[in-house]
N, C-alpha and C positions, 0 to 999 in steps of 0.2 A: 503964537501961543508955543508950546513947547509942549515935545509929545513924547509921554510918558509909558511904562509897562505898568500899567497898574495891577491889581486884584484880577478885577475881570477879566484883563486880557491872559493871566494866568491860567485860570481858570479855564477859559477858554480853549488855551492851546493844550491845555491835558485833557481836555473832551476830545480834541481832535486828533491829539496822538493815540488816546487811549479807540476811537475810533479806529485809526489804521489800521494798528495792533490787533484790536478785535477782527480786523476785515482778513488780513494777515493770516492769523491761526486759522481764521474759518477757512482761506482759500488751503492751505498746507491741509487740514483735515479732510477739504474733500479731496484732494488729490490722493490723498493716500486711500481712502474708500472708494476711487476710482481704481485704483492698481488694485485693492481687495476683491472690488465686483469682479475686474478682469479677470482675476484668479479665478474665481468660481464660476465666472463662466465656462471658462477653458474646465474645469473640473468637469462640469456638468455636462459638456461636449463630449469627453472621453468618456463618462459614464452611460452616454447616451448610446455612443458610437458602442459601448462593449453590449449593452441588451440590446441592442439590436444584430449585434451577432450572434448573442446567445437566441435570441427569437426565431433568426434564418435559422440557426443549425434546429432546431426545435421543430420549426414545420417542418423541414425537410426530411422529417423521420429518422431521426437518430435519438436513440432512447437511451436515458439516464439509468442506470440501474445501480442498486444499492449492494444486488449479491455481485460477488465475481464471476458469476456466470452472468450473460445479457440476457439468457432467455428462460432457464431453466436452473432450480439447484436440489439435490437429491440427497438425502440423508447418510453418506460416506464417511468414512473415519476423518475425522478432524472440524467435520461439520456438525458433529451433534450435541446438541448442547448436553446432555447427561452424564459426556466424559467423564468431567467431573466426580457426578456423582456416583459412577461407579468405579471409580479408582477407589474414594472414599469408604465406597464399602467394603475393598476385600481388607480393611485395617481390621486387624483381630478384634477390637475392641470398640470396632463398631457395633451399634442397633439404633435399632429403626423404634422413632416416636422421641419427640421431646417436646420440652416448656423452650422458646423463646421469650427472653423476657429483654426491654429496650426501653429507656428511658425519656417520655416528651413533654417539652417544655410546657405542656397547654394540653387537652382533653379535645381529641376530635372532635369536629362540633357533630361527625356524622361518617357510618361509617355503609355509604352509597356511593359506588364508584360512579353513577350515571349523572350525580348530579353536586358529588362535595370534591371541590377539588384545591383544600389545603393540602400543606406538606407532610401531615402528621397521615393525615388519612390515605396521602399517595403511599407512602411507609407503608402501611399496613396492606394496601392493594398489593405492592408489587410481591410478598409474599405467599399471597391467597390465590390472585387472578393468573392465568397468561393468555399468551396472545399466539395468533400464527407463527410468528416468528419474534426469537429476540435475538439483541444486538451485543457482537462477541467482539467485545472489548479487546480482547487481546489479540484477534484478527483483523479488528475495523470492516467487519461486515455484518452482516444479518445471516441467521442460519434458521435451520427450522424447527419449532418448538410444538407445537399443537397442529401443527401440518408436517408432513412427509415430504413433501418435493412441490414445487410450481413453476408454473408454463406463463410469461406473458406474450401475447398473439403479437405475430412481428407487424402489428399495425400500431401497436402501442396501446389497442384501446380495452385491452382485457386481460385479465389475470386469472390462471385457475391454479386453483390448491389441492391438492391432496392432503385429506387428514389422517392423523395418526388414529387406529383402531386401538381399543381396548384403554381408549381415557375415558374416565370416569369424577363429576365433581365429587364435591364433597358428601352431597345428598345419596350418594350411590349411583345417581341419575347419567346415562351413558352421552360420552362427548360427541356430537354429529354433528351435519351440513345444517340442521335444521336448527339449531343455537348458535353459528354463526350468523346465520341470516336472521336470524330472532334478536339477536343484537346488534345488529345494525339499524334494522327497521326500527328498535329501538331510541337508537341514537340518534334518529333522523327525525322524533315524533315532536313537533313545537309541543306539545301538551307534558311533555315532559322533563327534556332537554332544553339547555340556554342556546341562544341562538349561534354566539361565536361558538359551541359545539358542534352546532351542524354545519358552518362557513368551515371550519378547520375540513371537512371530510364533502366539502361538495363540489368537487369533482369526481366523484362515484357514483353513477348515477343508479346501480342497482347492484344486490348482492342473491345473485341466481344458485339453490338450486341445483346439481346436475345430478348426486345420487347422495345416498346417506354418509359417503366420505368423500363427496367430493364439490366445490363449492366456486362460482365464480365468480368476478368483481368486474362491473362493465366502467368504465369511463367516459366522460361527456369528452374529452380532449388531450392529446396526449402531454401530461406535466412530469416533470422529473419526479414529485412526492407522490404520484400515484399507487407504487406498490405499495412503498414506506406506510401509507397510512390506511392503506387496504392491509398490511401484514401486522400491525402493530396495536391493534385497539382491543384491550382485554374483552374477553368472551364470557357470556354470562349461559345460566342456566335458562332456559328457558320452561322446561318445565317446572321451576321453583317460582319464578320471576312472572309467569302468564296468569299464575292465580289473582296477583292483584289489579286494581285498576290504575290508570294512568297516573290518577292522584294517587294515588295509594305508594307507587314509586315514585312519584317527584317528591311528596315530603317522607318519605321514608328515613327513619334515622338506623335501619341496621338488617339491609338487603344485603349480606357480601354472599354470592356462594361462588367459590372458584375451582379449577382442576388444582390450583398450586401444590 
């Protein structure tokens, strides 16, 4: 009987060729995946080494400060956030008090700095409220604002702030250490703020009033952002806000009193 290459043989040949090509493509793909996996593992190893180095540095007690001075800052020439304001006041056409008008694409849902986090509400907060220190973009460092100076303990577990005197809220109430302590305790109240807000300040264990114009922040451990987080939250007026219950503060839509 004569052997012939029939249609069935052609189909089998094509299937076999297709199978071989598929296996070859899969092997190439797996080789590429293996190469990429090796690269990723190498990158992870380098990052892990760098993180271990940072961890060892922090564990050794080296402190990273946001301020140019490792332990303290004072209200010297060039570090005063009100320098520019004083310069403007020297202009002949300067006048105190005016309207500021801005355009928002939508209406802020509420003016409650503790619970509203949209960009438009923040645009209002930054002109009404102030913190212990402010970031000077030109100098790329934190400079005193509601605080006059500060000092971080040698062990890195606390920072003591000396507050400005003769500062008042828009209600006329004086700004003191009580307002700083009250604001911190209010921010950490789980009946008022959300979990992500409290988590941001998790390494601050306590805000302690030393006297009317001195407040001390205690930290759970040495952490490079401890000072930044203690110095940069907006301060609320205790006399004004304490008249409301936790629920009223949480749900309030227009609780905005500041020193700005």
